[in-house]
C-alpha positions, 0 to 999 in steps of 0.5 A: 514473474517479473517485478511489474507483475509481482507488484501489480499482483500484490497491489490487487491483493491489497485492494481485495483486502480493503474491499473486503474490510469495507463490507464490514463498514460500508460507509465512512459514517458507520466507521466513525460511529465506531471509532470516534468515541475511542479516538477522543478518549483520555488514553493517548495510546488509544488515540494514536492507535485509532488515528492509525486505523483511520489512516489505513481505512479501506478508502485510504488503502484503495487510494494508495493502491491506485497511486501505486498502480499508476506508478508501476504502469508508468514505469512499466512503459519505460521498461526498455529505457529503464533508468536507475531511478525507475529501477530503484523506485520499483525495487523500493515498492517491492520491498514492502512485500519482501515477506511474500513467497514470490518476492525475489531477493534480487529486487532489493534496492541496490543504492540510494539515489542522491 
């Protein structure tokens, strides 16, 4: 498995989890009916927690996955002319999945571009 296949598989995993979560709250209206009273509470930690939950709603996760998929596919087309920046971007994307059993340590970013 190369880094492209690895990333596309992990993105698919995220999409599957988001779609599964969306089944529990099929519309944004249902989601807000649950979170709105809590997100407006007096406790700042609770408000922050629910802002975080909303940021990672199924809709947002699916949008992030679509963007990541476009990046990976665009860079895969340039594989023959892989620039250090392209390689760095792929490696950075892969690091968020470094706990996955298929992640390879050699995919860790090697440098930071200027």
